[in-house]
C-alpha positions in Angstrom: -10.9 -14.6 16.4 -8.9 -17.6 15.4 -5.2 -17.0 15.1 -4.7 -19.5 12.2 -6.8 -17.4 9.8 -6.8 -13.7 8.5 -10.0 -12.3 7.1 -8.7 -9.2 5.2 -10.8 -6.7 3.5 -9.3 -4.6 0.7 -11.0 -1.2 -0.2 -10.3 -0.7 -3.9 -10.2 -3.1 -6.7 -7.6 -1.4 -9.0 -4.2 -2.6 -9.6 -3.1 -1.8 -6.0 -5.7 -3.6 -4.3 -5.5 -6.9 -6.5 -1.6 -6.8 -6.2 -1.8 -6.5 -2.5 -4.3 -9.7 -2.5 -2.1 -11.6 -4.7 1.1 -10.9 -2.7 -0.5 -11.9 0.4 -1.9 -15.1 -1.0 1.5 -16.0 -2.2 3.5 -14.9 0.9 5.2 -17.2 3.4 3.1 -17.2 6.4 1.6 -19.5 9.3 -1.9 -18.7 8.7 -4.8 -19.1 6.2 -6.2 -16.1 4.5 -9.6 -15.1 3.2 -9.7 -11.9 1.2 -12.6 -9.7 0.0 -12.3 -6.9 -2.5 -14.5 -4.0 -2.3 -15.1 -1.5 -4.8 -17.3 1.5 -5.5 -17.8 0.7 -9.1 -19.5 -2.2 -10.3 -16.4 -3.4 -12.4 -12.9 -3.9 -11.2 -9.4 -2.6 -12.3 -10.0 0.9 -11.3 -7.6 3.6 -13.3 -6.5 0.8 -15.8 -10.0 0.7 -16.8 -11.1 4.3 -16.2 -7.8 6.3 -16.4 -6.1 5.1 -19.5 -7.1 6.4 -22.8 -8.8 4.1 -25.1 -6.2 4.1 -27.7 -3.5 2.5 -25.5 -4.3 -1.4 -25.9 -0.7 -2.0 -24.7 -1.1 -0.4 -21.3 -4.5 -1.8 -21.0 -2.8 -5.2 -21.4 -2.1 -4.9 -17.6 -5.8 -6.0 -17.2 -4.9 -9.4 -18.6 -2.5 -10.0 -15.7 -5.0 -8.7 -13.2 -7.6 -10.8 -14.7 -5.5 -13.9 -14.2 -5.1 -13.0 -10.3 -9.0 -12.6 -10.0 -9.9 -15.6 -12.2 -8.2 -18.1 -9.9 -11.3 -17.8 -7.6 -9.5 -17.3 -4.3 -10.4 -13.7 -4.0 -13.9 -12.3 -3.7 -15.2 -9.3 -5.1 -18.1 -7.0 -3.9 -18.5 -4.4 -6.5 -20.9 -1.4 -6.4 -20.3 -1.0 -2.6 -19.2 2.4 -1.5 -17.1 2.5 1.6 -18.6 5.2 3.9 -22.1 4.8 2.7 -22.8 1.0 2.1 -20.3 -0.1 4.6 -18.4 1.5 7.3 -15.2 1.2 9.1 -17.2 -0.4 12.1 -18.9 -2.7 9.9 -15.4 -4.0 8.7 -14.3 -4.5 12.4 -17.1 -6.6 13.2 -16.2 -8.9 10.0 -12.6 -8.9 9.5 -9.1 -8.8 11.1 -7.8 -6.0 9.1 -8.4 -3.6 6.1 -6.1 -2.3 3.4 -7.3 0.9 1.7 -6.2 0.9 -2.0 -8.4 3.7 -3.2 -5.9 5.5 -5.4 -6.2 9.1 -6.4 -8.7 10.2 -9.0 -9.3 14.0 -8.4 -7.4 16.6 -10.2 -4.6 18.4 -8.3 -5.3 22.1 -7.9 -3.7 24.8 -10.0 -3.3 27.9 -7.9 -3.5 30.7 -10.7 -6.1 33.3 -11.5 -8.9 31.9 -13.7 -8.5 28.4 -12.8 -12.3 28.3 -12.1 -13.5 30.1 -15.2 -16.1 28.3 -17.2 -14.1 26.2 -20.0 -11.3 25.4 -17.5 -11.5 21.7 -16.8 -9.5 19.2 -14.7 -7.7 16.5 -16.9 -8.9 13.8 -14.7 -12.6 14.5 -15.1 -12.1 14.6 -19.0 -10.3 11.4 -18.8 -13.2 9.9 -16.7 -15.7 11.3 -19.4 -13.9 9.6 -22.3 -13.1 6.4 -20.6 -16.8 6.0 -19.8 -16.8 6.3 -16.1 -20.4 5.7 -14.8 -20.3 8.7 -12.2 -19.6 11.4 -14.8 -22.0 13.1 -17.2 -22.7 11.7 -20.7 -21.8 14.9 -22.6 -18.7 17.1 -22.5 -18.6 20.7 -23.7 -16.3 20.3 -26.8 -16.8 23.7 -28.3 -13.3 25.3 -28.4 -11.5 25.6 -31.7 -8.3 26.5 -29.7 -7.3 24.7 -26.5 -4.5 24.8 -23.9 -3.3 21.7 -21.9 -1.2 22.6 -19.0 1.3 20.0 -17.8 4.1 17.9 -19.1 3.0 14.5 -18.0 1.6 11.4 -19.7 -1.9 12.5 -18.8 -1.4 15.8 -20.6 -0.4 14.0 -23.6 -3.5 11.8 -23.3 -5.7 14.5 -23.0 -3.8 16.5 -25.9 -4.0 13.3 -28.2 -7.8 12.6 -27.6 -8.6 16.3 -28.3 -6.4 16.5 -31.5 -7.2 12.9 -32.9 -9.8 12.4 -35.5 -12.5 10.5 -34.0 -12.5 8.0 -37.0 -9.1 6.8 -35.7 -10.7 6.1 -32.3 -13.4 3.9 -33.7 -11.4 0.6 -33.2 -11.1 1.1 -29.6 -13.7 0.5 -26.8 -14.7 4.2 -26.9 -18.3 4.4 -25.7 -20.8 5.7 -28.3 -21.6 9.0 -26.3 -17.9 9.7 -26.4 -17.5 9.3 -30.0 -20.5 11.3 -30.7 -19.0 14.2 -28.7 -15.6 14.1 -30.2 -17.2 13.8 -33.8 -18.7 17.3 -33.0 -15.6 19.0 -31.8 -14.6 22.1 -33.9 -10.9 22.0 -32.5 -8.1 22.9 -34.8 -5.2 23.7 -32.3 -4.0 22.2 -29.1 -1.4 23.9 -27.2 0.6 21.9 -24.5 2.5 24.0 -22.0 5.3 22.9 -19.6 7.5 25.4 -17.5 10.7 23.4 -18.0 12.6 22.6 -21.1 12.5 19.5 -23.5 14.9 17.7 -21.6 12.8 17.8 -18.2 9.5 16.6 -19.3 7.7 13.8 -17.3 6.2 11.9 -20.1 7.7 8.7 -21.5 9.0 8.3 -25.1 6.2 5.8 -25.9 3.7 8.4 -25.2 5.4 11.2 -27.2 6.1 9.0 -30.3 2.3 8.2 -30.5 1.7 11.9 -30.8 3.8 12.0 -34.1 1.8 9.1 -35.5 -1.7 11.2 -35.6 -3.3 11.3 -38.9 -3.8 15.0 -40.3 -2.2 16.5 -37.1 0.9 18.6 -37.4 3.2 18.6 -34.5 4.5 21.9 -34.0 7.5 22.7 -31.8 9.4 26.0 -31.5 13.2 26.5 -32.2 13.6 29.0 -29.4 13.1 26.0 -26.9 15.9 24.2 -28.1 18.8 26.3 -27.2 20.1 24.0 -24.7 22.3 24.6 -21.7 25.3 22.5 -20.5 22.7 20.8 -18.1 20.3 19.8 -20.8 23.2 18.4 -23.0 24.2 16.4 -20.1 20.9 15.2 -19.7 20.6 14.2 -23.3 24.0 12.3 -23.3 23.5 10.7 -19.9 19.9 9.4 -19.7 18.7 7.0 -22.4 14.9 8.2 -21.8 15.9 12.0 -22.4 18.1 10.8 -25.3 15.0 9.2 -27.0 12.7 12.2 -26.3 15.1 14.6 -27.7 15.7 12.6 -30.8 11.9 12.5 -31.4 11.5 16.2 -30.9 14.4 16.9 -33.1 13.0 15.0 -35.9 9.7 16.9 -35.6 11.7 20.2 -36.1 12.6 18.9 -39.4 9.1 18.2 -40.5 7.1 20.0 -43.1 3.9 21.3 -41.6 1.1 23.3 -42.8 -1.1 20.7 -44.6 -2.9 19.1 -41.6 -6.5 20.4 -40.7 -5.3 20.2 -36.8 -2.3 21.4 -35.1 -0.6 20.0 -31.8 1.7 22.6 -30.3 4.3 21.9 -27.8 5.4 25.1 -25.7 8.5 24.7 -23.3 9.9 26.9 -20.9 6.2 28.4 -20.5 5.0 29.1 -17.0 1.2 29.5 -16.8 0.4 32.7 -14.9 -3.3 33.2 -15.6 -6.3 31.8 -17.4 -7.8 35.1 -18.8 -11.6 35.8 -18.7 -13.0 36.8 -22.0 -15.3 39.3 -20.1 -18.3 36.9 -19.6 -16.9 34.5 -17.1 -15.6 32.1 -19.7 -11.9 31.2 -20.8 -10.5 33.7 -23.4 -6.8 33.2 -23.4 -4.0 31.8 -21.4 -1.1 34.1 -20.3 2.3 32.6 -19.3 5.7 33.7 -18.5 8.8 32.6 -20.6 11.2 30.9 -18.4 14.8 30.1 -19.1 17.4 27.5 -17.8 19.1 28.2 -14.4 22.1 26.2 -15.2 21.3 23.4 -12.7 18.5 21.6 -14.4 15.8 24.2 -13.4 14.3 27.3 -14.8 13.9 30.9 -13.6 11.5 33.5 -15.0 12.3 35.9 -17.6 9.9 38.5 -17.0 8.7 38.1 -20.7 4.8 37.6 -20.7 3.0 36.2 -23.4 -0.6 35.5 -24.2 -2.4 33.2 -26.4 -6.1 33.2 -27.4 -7.8 29.7 -26.3 -11.5 28.8 -25.4 -10.8 26.0 -23.0 -7.9 25.0 -20.7 -7.4 21.5 -19.4 -5.2 21.4 -16.2 -3.2 18.2 -16.2 -0.9 18.8 -13.2 -1.5 15.7 -11.3 -4.0 13.6 -9.5 -5.1 13.8 -5.6 -6.2 11.5 -3.4 -9.8 11.7 -1.5 -10.6 11.5 2.1 -12.2 8.5 3.6 -14.8 8.4 6.5 -13.1 7.6 9.7 -9.7 7.3 8.4 -6.8 10.0 8.8 -6.1 12.1 5.7 -3.2 14.4 4.9 -4.9 17.3 3.0 -1.6 18.8 2.1 -0.4 15.6 0.2 -3.8 13.8 -0.6 -2.6 10.8 1.0 -3.5 8.4 4.0 -0.5 9.1 6.8 1.3 6.0 7.0 4.7 4.3 7.8 5.5 1.8 5.1 1.8 1.3 4.7 0.8 1.1 8.6 -2.0 3.8 8.7 -0.8 6.5 11.4 -3.3 8.4 13.6 -2.5 11.8 15.3 -3.4 12.4 18.9 -5.3 15.9 19.0 -4.0 16.8 22.3 -0.3 15.8 22.2 0.3 15.9 18.5 2.1 12.5 18.5 1.2 9.9 16.0 0.5 6.2 16.6 -0.4 3.3 14.4 -4.1 2.7 13.6 -4.2 -1.1 14.4 -5.8 -3.1 11.8 -5.8 -0.3 9.0 -3.2 -0.2 6.3 -2.9 1.6 2.9 -1.2 0.7 -0.5 -0.9 2.3 -3.9 -1.5 6.1 -4.6 -3.6 6.7 -1.6 -0.4 5.6 0.4 2.4 7.1 -1.7 0.8 9.9 -3.8 0.0 9.6 -7.5 3.6 9.0 -8.7 5.1 5.9 -10.1 4.0 3.0 -12.6 2.9 -0.6 -11.9 6.1 -1.7 -10.7 6.2 0.8 -7.8 2.6 -0.4 -7.1 3.7 -4.0 -6.7 6.6 -2.9 -4.5 4.3 -0.7 -2.6 1.9 -3.8 -1.9 4.8 -6.1 -0.9 6.0 -3.4 1.9 2.4 -3.2 3.3 1.6 -7.0 3.2 4.9 -7.5 5.2 3.5 -5.3 8.0 0.1 -6.9 7.9 1.7 -10.2 8.3 4.2 -9.1 11.1 1.1 -7.3 12.9 -0.7 -10.5 13.8 -0.9 -9.7 17.5 -2.6 -6.3 16.6 -5.2 -7.6 14.4 -8.9 -6.8 15.0 -11.0 -9.4 16.8 -14.0 -9.6 14.7 -17.4 -10.7 16.3 -18.7 -12.2 13.1 -15.8 -13.4 10.9 -17.6 -15.8 8.7 -17.6 -15.2 5.0 -21.5 -15.5 4.9 -21.9 -12.8 7.3 -20.8 -10.1 5.1 -23.2 -11.2 2.3 -26.0 -11.2 4.9 -25.0 -7.5 5.8 -25.0 -6.3 2.1 -28.4 -8.1 1.5 -29.9 -6.7 4.7 -29.2 -3.2 3.5 -30.6 -3.7 -0.1 -27.2 -3.1 -1.6 -27.0 -4.4 -5.4 -23.5 -5.7 -5.2 -21.7 -7.1 -8.0 -19.3 -10.1 -7.8 -16.8 -12.1 -10.1 -19.5 -13.9 -11.9 -21.2 -10.7 -12.5 -18.0 -9.0 -13.9 -17.6 -12.0 -16.4 -21.2 -11.2 -17.3 -20.5 -7.7 -17.9 -17.1 -8.3 -19.7 -18.8 -10.7 -22.0 -21.6 -8.3 -22.8 -19.3 -5.4 -23.6 -17.4 -7.8 -25.9 -20.5 -8.9 -27.7 -21.5 -5.2 -28.2 -18.2 -4.5 -29.8 -18.0 -7.5 -32.0 -21.2 -6.7 -33.4 -19.3 -3.4 -34.8 -16.0 -5.2 -35.5 -14.6 -3.8 -32.2 -13.0 -5.8 -29.4 -15.4 -4.0 -26.8 -17.9 -1.2 -26.3 -17.9 -0.3 -22.6 -21.4 -0.2 -20.9 -21.5 3.5 -19.3 -24.7 3.8 -16.8 -24.1 2.4 -13.6 -27.6 1.1 -13.4 -27.0 -1.0 -16.7 -23.7 -2.2 -15.6 -25.2 -3.7 -12.3 -28.2 -5.1 -14.2 -25.9 -6.8 -16.7 -23.7 -7.9 -13.9 -26.5 -9.4 -12.1 -28.0 -11.2 -14.8 -31.2 -9.1 -14.7 -31.2 -8.1 -18.4 
């Protein structure tokens, strides 16, 4: 190893990984840097590409900033490479001085209530992956329910609710894949019910997300007067927090709307704690049962003992994302993160129970801190991790084969059909051409093998 150059691998080419690479390249340091980004998907950008609803072009604008970083050409990308299958931690140690894991959190957090595993009970993250054209999910989705429940009061819950309630014709200007449009067009849905156990002033979604619901064509927004009997804590939240004030203003406006003419309805149920997803007798979802809650005077809620039930044929659990373990890397099963101190990965001694730093291994983004926070948090996360990467110079790995060519030779020797930045440009142009043919900005290519073939110039 030469002390004047850092060969860094970053596993995960979403915002967290790209920001980490960019921050390191711009950081004040006394050594050169060479960075390789690895991702299991053939295309970069992670959850910005596969976790944001297709009718959110403003959020997808983040891709523009990420694209500018990659297009500088000082970061290599190896797409369609699975850590733990195509390359291992031992492989990285042979070719790099350190690795940062930026693999995010893409699984659904569990909802521990009876009936959560019934046929017709779905994780919101899986549904998002389907309607975003993720290559590793089925092409079809069972959209057979007329009445649907969505559990959660965050932005993902609103995304899921909006896509379910929105008429597919109003999505055709987006990059929605053809198979998704076909599935949504056949949906018989008439009512979508969103459940949150706290009140309207304690929701986790943003005003922008909420406003967008109210703009849906031929969809009535239904709110219930019983949810707006605010206590002192709720009134203080409205007067003391601008975001809460705006959310309350939107909801109060909806209370005054005339409803009853639309073909679909989107209901918001507050002070509703889900207790059980009810079996219809055949192993399928038949209803949702919940307890009416009430303010506790301190911003929280308590149960009232009043139990209600509503017939539904499908339930979407939007209660958060959860990280996935990586082979050979410590993992906290309770919180779904890699144990770390400011991004320095920690390993626990099985005998003593003491923790120590796992030299050369770092984490950033949601796999580091859990699935909370927005892009600003992701950047500050990356800055904290990169600070330690730089300062840990004395504990870097000493790779036996650090040349940039050696990694390509390794992948080729294993027959891995990896994609690179030029390949992403080819896929990007191909998707845009598909869209332009139909008067749209883009149509996503969904099958993985087709993505790889286009990227590698083999079609």
